[in-house]
C-alpha positions as CSV (number, residue, x, y, z in Angstrom):
1,M,0.1,-0.1,0.2
2,D,1.4,3.5,-1.0
3,M,1.6,5.5,2.1
4,E,1.8,8.5,0.3
5,K,-1.4,7.9,-1.5
6,N,-2.6,7.1,2.1
7,R,-1.7,10.5,3.1
8,A,-3.2,12.4,0.5
9,M,-6.3,10.6,0.9
10,G,-5.7,12.0,4.4
11,Q,-5.9,15.3,3.4
12,V,-8.7,15.0,1.2
13,I,-10.8,13.1,4.0
14,T,-9.7,16.2,6.5
15,R,-11.0,18.4,3.7
16,L,-14.4,17.0,3.8
17,M,-14.5,17.1,7.3
18,H,-14.4,20.8,7.6
19,K,-16.9,20.4,5.0
20,E,-14.7,21.7,1.8
21,N,-16.5,20.9,-1.2
22,L,-14.2,18.8,-4.0
23,S,-13.8,19.7,-7.6
24,Y,-14.8,17.4,-10.4
25,Q,-11.4,16.3,-11.1
26,E,-10.6,16.1,-7.1
27,S,-13.6,13.6,-6.6
28,H,-12.8,11.7,-9.9
29,T,-9.1,10.8,-8.3
30,A,-10.1,10.1,-4.9
31,F,-12.4,8.0,-6.2
32,C,-10.1,6.2,-8.8
33,R,-8.0,5.2,-5.6
34,V,-11.0,3.6,-3.7
35,L,-12.0,1.6,-6.9
36,S,-8.1,0.9,-7.6
37,N,-7.7,-0.5,-3.8
38,E,-4.5,2.1,-3.6
39,V,-5.4,3.3,-0.1
40,S,-6.3,1.3,2.6
41,E,-9.9,0.4,3.3
42,M,-10.1,2.3,6.2
43,Q,-9.3,5.3,4.3
44,Q,-11.4,4.0,1.7
45,G,-14.4,3.9,4.2
46,A,-13.4,7.0,5.9
47,F,-13.4,9.3,2.6
48,L,-16.7,7.6,1.8
49,A,-18.6,8.4,5.1
50,A,-16.9,12.0,5.5
51,L,-18.2,13.0,1.8
52,T,-21.5,11.3,2.9
53,A,-21.6,13.3,5.9
54,K,-20.4,16.7,4.5
55,G,-23.2,16.3,1.5
56,E,-22.1,15.5,-1.8
57,T,-22.2,18.0,-4.7
58,A,-22.7,17.5,-8.4
59,D,-19.5,17.7,-9.3
60,E,-18.3,14.9,-6.7
61,V,-20.8,12.5,-7.7
62,A,-20.1,13.1,-11.1
63,G,-16.5,12.7,-10.3
64,G,-17.1,9.1,-8.6
65,W,-19.5,8.1,-11.7
66,R,-16.6,9.0,-14.3
67,A,-14.4,6.8,-12.0
68,V,-16.8,4.0,-11.8
69,Y,-17.5,4.1,-15.9
70,Q,-14.2,4.0,-16.8
71,L,-12.6,1.9,-14.6
72,D,-15.0,-0.5,-13.5
73,T,-17.8,-1.0,-15.8
74,N,-18.0,-3.5,-18.7
75,K,-19.8,-1.6,-22.1
76,V,-22.1,-2.9,-24.1
77,A,-24.3,-1.2,-27.0
78,V,-28.5,-1.5,-26.8
79,G,-29.7,1.5,-28.2
80,N,-31.1,5.1,-27.7
81,S,-34.7,4.2,-26.8
82,I,-34.0,1.9,-23.7
83,V,-35.3,3.5,-20.5
84,D,-33.9,2.6,-16.7
85,N,-35.8,2.7,-13.7
86,C,-33.7,2.3,-10.1
87,G,-32.9,3.6,-6.8
88,T,-30.0,4.3,-4.9
89,G,-30.8,2.3,-1.8
90,M,-30.0,2.7,1.5
91,D,-33.4,5.0,1.9
92,S,-34.6,5.1,5.7
93,F,-38.0,3.3,5.1
94,K,-37.3,0.2,3.2
95,T,-40.3,-1.1,1.1
96,F,-40.6,-4.2,-1.5
97,N,-39.5,-4.5,-4.8
98,I,-41.5,-1.5,-6.1
99,S,-39.5,-0.8,-8.9
100,T,-38.9,-4.2,-10.1
101,A,-42.3,-4.7,-10.2
102,A,-42.9,-1.4,-12.2
103,S,-40.4,-2.4,-14.5
104,L,-42.0,-5.5,-15.5
105,V,-45.7,-3.4,-16.2
106,A,-43.8,-1.0,-17.9
107,A,-42.1,-3.6,-20.2
108,A,-45.5,-5.1,-20.8
109,G,-46.8,-1.6,-21.7
110,G,-44.0,-1.4,-24.5
111,V,-40.9,0.3,-23.0
112,T,-37.6,-1.0,-23.5
113,I,-36.4,-1.7,-19.9
114,A,-32.7,-1.9,-19.1
115,R,-32.3,-2.0,-15.5
116,H,-29.1,-1.5,-13.6
117,G,-29.5,-3.0,-9.9
118,A,-27.8,-4.5,-6.9
119,R,-28.3,-7.1,-4.3
120,A,-29.8,-6.1,-0.7
121,I,-27.4,-4.4,1.1
122,T,-29.6,-3.0,4.1
123,S,-32.6,-4.4,3.0
124,S,-33.9,-8.2,3.3
125,C,-34.3,-8.4,-0.7
126,G,-32.6,-6.6,-3.4
127,T,-33.4,-6.3,-7.1
128,V,-31.4,-8.9,-8.2
129,D,-32.2,-11.1,-5.2
130,M,-36.1,-10.9,-6.5
131,V,-35.5,-11.5,-10.4
132,E,-33.0,-14.3,-9.4
133,A,-35.7,-15.8,-7.2
134,M,-38.3,-15.6,-10.3
135,G,-35.3,-17.4,-12.4
136,V,-33.8,-14.6,-14.3
137,D,-29.8,-15.1,-14.7
138,V,-28.2,-12.4,-12.6
139,E,-24.5,-13.8,-12.9
140,C,-24.3,-13.4,-16.5
141,S,-22.2,-11.5,-19.3
142,V,-23.4,-7.8,-20.3
143,E,-23.9,-9.4,-24.0
144,L,-26.6,-11.7,-22.8
145,V,-28.5,-8.5,-20.8
146,A,-28.2,-6.7,-24.2
147,K,-29.8,-9.8,-25.8
148,S,-32.4,-9.8,-23.3
149,I,-33.2,-6.4,-23.5
150,S,-33.3,-6.4,-27.2
151,Q,-35.7,-9.5,-27.4
152,A,-37.5,-9.8,-24.3
153,G,-38.0,-5.6,-24.0
154,I,-36.1,-5.7,-20.5
155,G,-33.0,-6.9,-18.8
156,L,-31.1,-6.1,-15.6
157,F,-27.3,-5.8,-15.2
158,N,-26.1,-6.8,-11.7
159,G,-24.2,-3.9,-10.4
160,M,-22.7,-6.4,-8.0
161,S,-21.3,-8.8,-10.4
162,P,-17.8,-9.2,-11.5
163,A,-19.4,-9.8,-14.8
164,V,-20.5,-6.1,-14.8
165,H,-18.1,-4.1,-12.7
166,P,-15.0,-6.5,-12.7
167,M,-12.8,-4.2,-10.2
168,A,-14.3,-3.2,-7.2
169,L,-18.0,-2.6,-7.1
170,G,-19.4,-5.6,-5.7
171,R,-16.5,-5.8,-2.7
172,I,-16.8,-2.2,-1.4
173,L,-20.7,-2.1,-1.6
174,S,-21.3,-5.4,0.2
175,Q,-18.8,-4.1,3.2
176,I,-20.5,-0.7,3.6
177,C,-24.3,-0.8,5.2
178,F,-24.8,3.3,5.0
179,G,-25.7,5.5,1.8
180,S,-22.9,7.3,0.1
181,P,-21.9,8.9,-3.1
182,L,-20.6,5.7,-4.4
183,N,-24.5,4.4,-4.2
184,I,-25.3,7.3,-6.6
185,A,-22.0,6.8,-8.6
186,A,-22.5,3.3,-9.3
187,S,-26.4,3.5,-10.3
188,L,-25.4,5.9,-12.9
189,A,-22.4,3.6,-14.3
190,H,-25.1,2.0,-16.5
191,P,-23.2,-0.5,-18.6
192,A,-25.7,0.6,-21.8
193,L,-25.8,4.4,-20.6
194,P,-29.5,5.1,-21.4
195,K,-30.4,8.7,-21.7
196,I,-33.8,8.2,-20.3
197,A,-34.7,7.2,-16.5
198,V,-36.7,7.3,-13.8
199,R,-34.3,7.3,-10.7
200,G,-34.9,7.0,-6.9
201,V,-32.8,8.9,-4.0
202,Y,-32.4,8.6,-0.4
203,S,-32.4,11.9,0.4
204,P,-34.8,14.8,-0.7
205,A,-31.3,17.0,-0.8
206,L,-29.8,14.5,-3.4
207,L,-32.8,15.4,-5.7
208,Q,-31.2,18.4,-7.5
209,P,-27.8,17.2,-7.5
210,V,-28.3,13.9,-8.9
211,A,-30.3,15.5,-11.9
212,E,-27.8,17.7,-12.8
213,V,-25.1,15.2,-12.8
214,M,-27.7,13.0,-15.0
215,Q,-27.8,16.2,-17.2
216,A,-24.3,16.6,-17.6
217,I,-23.9,12.8,-18.7
218,G,-26.1,12.9,-21.5
219,Y,-29.5,12.0,-20.1
220,T,-32.4,13.8,-22.0
221,N,-35.2,13.3,-20.2
222,A,-35.2,11.8,-16.8
223,L,-37.4,12.0,-13.4
224,V,-35.4,11.9,-10.1
225,V,-37.7,11.5,-7.5
226,Y,-37.8,10.9,-3.4
227,G,-41.3,10.0,-1.5
228,A,-42.1,10.7,1.8
229,I,-44.4,9.6,4.3
230,T,-46.9,11.7,6.3
231,G,-46.4,12.3,9.6
232,S,-42.7,10.6,9.7
233,D,-39.0,12.0,8.6
234,K,-38.7,8.4,6.9
235,G,-39.1,8.2,3.1
236,M,-38.0,5.7,0.0
237,D,-36.4,6.0,-2.9
238,E,-39.4,5.6,-4.8
239,A,-42.8,7.5,-5.5
240,S,-45.1,7.5,-2.5
241,V,-48.6,6.4,-2.1
242,C,-47.9,7.3,1.7
243,G,-47.3,11.0,1.6
244,P,-46.0,13.6,-1.2
245,T,-43.5,12.6,-3.6
246,S,-40.8,15.4,-4.4
247,A,-39.4,15.2,-7.9
248,V,-37.0,17.1,-10.3
249,R,-37.6,16.4,-14.0
250,L,-35.1,17.0,-16.8
251,Q,-36.8,17.8,-20.1
252,D,-35.7,19.5,-23.3
253,G,-32.6,20.5,-21.2
254,V,-34.0,22.1,-18.6
255,L,-34.4,21.1,-14.6
256,R,-37.6,21.7,-12.8
257,S,-38.7,20.5,-9.1
258,F,-42.3,19.8,-8.0
259,S,-44.1,17.5,-6.2
260,F,-47.4,15.6,-5.8
261,Q,-49.9,13.9,-4.0
262,P,-51.2,9.8,-4.6
263,E,-55.0,11.5,-5.2
264,E,-53.5,14.4,-7.7
265,C,-52.6,10.9,-9.9
266,G,-56.1,9.4,-9.1
267,L,-55.0,7.0,-6.5
268,Q,-55.4,6.6,-2.9
269,S,-53.1,7.3,0.1
270,H,-51.9,4.3,2.1
271,R,-50.4,3.2,5.4
272,P,-47.1,2.7,5.1
273,E,-46.6,-0.9,6.9
274,A,-48.7,-2.4,3.8
275,L,-45.3,-1.8,1.8
276,M,-42.5,-3.0,4.5
277,P,-40.2,-5.9,3.0
278,D,-41.6,-9.5,3.4
279,R,-40.0,-11.5,6.0
280,D,-37.9,-13.7,3.7
281,R,-37.1,-14.0,0.0
282,G,-39.4,-16.7,-1.0
283,T,-42.2,-15.2,0.6
284,A,-41.4,-11.9,-1.5
285,A,-41.2,-13.6,-4.9
286,V,-44.2,-15.4,-4.8
287,K,-46.2,-12.2,-3.2
288,M,-44.1,-10.4,-6.4
289,Y,-45.6,-13.2,-8.2
290,Q,-48.9,-12.6,-7.3
291,L,-48.7,-8.5,-7.6
292,L,-48.2,-9.3,-11.4
293,A,-50.8,-11.0,-11.8
294,G,-53.1,-8.4,-10.4
295,R,-53.4,-10.0,-7.2
296,G,-52.5,-8.2,-3.6
297,E,-53.1,-5.6,-1.4
298,A,-54.4,-2.3,-2.6
299,A,-51.3,-0.3,-1.3
300,R,-48.6,-2.2,-2.9
301,L,-50.9,-2.6,-6.3
302,D,-51.2,1.2,-6.3
303,A,-47.8,1.7,-5.5
304,I,-46.3,-0.5,-8.5
305,I,-48.7,1.5,-10.5
306,L,-47.7,5.0,-9.4
307,N,-44.0,4.1,-10.0
308,S,-44.6,2.7,-13.5
309,A,-46.7,5.7,-14.7
310,L,-43.6,7.6,-14.2
311,V,-41.7,5.4,-16.3
312,F,-44.4,5.8,-19.6
313,L,-44.1,9.5,-18.3
314,V,-40.3,9.9,-19.2
315,R,-40.3,7.8,-21.9
316,G,-42.9,10.1,-23.5
317,M,-45.9,7.7,-23.8
318,V,-48.3,9.7,-21.7
319,T,-48.3,13.7,-21.2
320,T,-49.6,13.6,-17.6
321,I,-48.9,11.2,-14.2
322,S,-52.7,10.5,-14.2
323,E,-52.7,9.1,-17.7
324,G,-49.7,7.2,-16.8
325,V,-51.9,5.6,-14.0
326,G,-54.6,4.4,-16.1
327,K,-52.5,2.9,-18.8
328,A,-50.5,0.8,-15.8
329,R,-53.3,0.0,-13.6
330,E,-54.7,-1.7,-17.3
331,I,-52.1,-3.4,-17.6
332,L,-50.9,-4.5,-14.0
333,L,-54.4,-6.0,-14.0
334,S,-54.4,-7.7,-16.8
335,G,-51.6,-9.9,-16.1
336,L,-49.7,-9.3,-19.4
337,A,-46.6,-8.5,-16.9
338,L,-46.4,-12.0,-16.1
339,A,-46.2,-12.8,-20.1
340,T,-43.0,-10.4,-19.9
341,L,-41.8,-12.1,-17.0
342,A,-41.5,-15.5,-18.5
343,R,-40.0,-13.8,-22.1
344,W,-37.4,-12.3,-19.3
345,V,-36.3,-15.4,-17.8
346,E,-36.4,-17.4,-21.1
347,V,-34.1,-15.1,-22.9
348,Q,-31.9,-13.6,-20.0
349,N,-30.6,-17.1,-19.1
350,S,-27.4,-19.6,-19.6
351,D,-29.7,-22.3,-19.2
352,P,-33.1,-21.3,-20.0
353,A,-34.6,-24.7,-18.8
354,V,-33.4,-24.0,-15.3
355,G,-34.7,-20.5,-15.2
356,L,-38.2,-21.4,-16.5
357,M,-38.5,-24.4,-13.5
358,R,-38.2,-22.0,-11.2
359,L,-40.7,-19.8,-12.6
360,A,-42.9,-22.5,-12.8
361,T,-42.0,-23.6,-9.4
362,L,-43.2,-19.9,-8.1
363,A,-46.4,-20.0,-10.4
364,R,-47.4,-23.2,-8.5
365,A,-46.9,-21.5,-5.1
366,A,-48.8,-18.3,-6.1
367,A,-51.5,-20.0,-7.1
């Protein structure tokens, strides 16, 4: 371990502790040293903690994104019309896998979905865990994911797999259990680099900086959201059916802040307890299958519908969230999302028979 680099990182950490912002290049250099394991793990953790405690700027997140994308991302070309919907994780109120269900509803409605997600870190079942339980191959190459996006209309890049990020992301993210700018930078380091996305963040303070970073790295239409819970200081990296959702929209080169309530979109407000994660991954997968069939608690169905509506909005398939809600409700209650899931399992799999068998077992359990 190079002690000179450790000392230099220590100086950066000291500056962050004194609330001094880093430039884009300084952030890029620091993240490169973290990813390349050029400084001690204690220094790596201290850097991420100090940057988080100070509050990250758009330049600092962009520097981190550049480091992850350049050094630690296997890239693949898919097309310009793809849409990503994911959250940063690390939110203070944990929910079931809303974005996973929303991606399948959106794909069933004609949106080409290219997701970039992770396994659970602080929750019981992350996006990668969920789709793996349903039969999708989550340890495959980026080329197979690209094939699935093209042929099934949906695919998932596992952000913690060495097949996607071969250098360091899995190592680091599996060891830290707090939200940091690395989570944001990593979620933006998408192998197919889409131009359209719905992205959830774990703090309202991140809405504007993340939207600015997305604009800077080439997104043309995006929505960054944080969902609140009425009467609570907790929130979620999803649009909320339990209180107001704060958002920043990137459209036509302009950033615009706004907020909305479920009732303004044709939905009811619900108690947050209904959205909490299930006790284990097996139960979570069964309930997810039932939801995709249009069966389940009203709060969960509405949460899926609202977050699907946002995907339709950024893709330009609807002009208002309310219109997207109507479209998403029709698709979810029709069961079309299940057909999309089956096709996804068939295509994003190194052994489709194994994946389809897992899905069939899940279908029997959910009957």
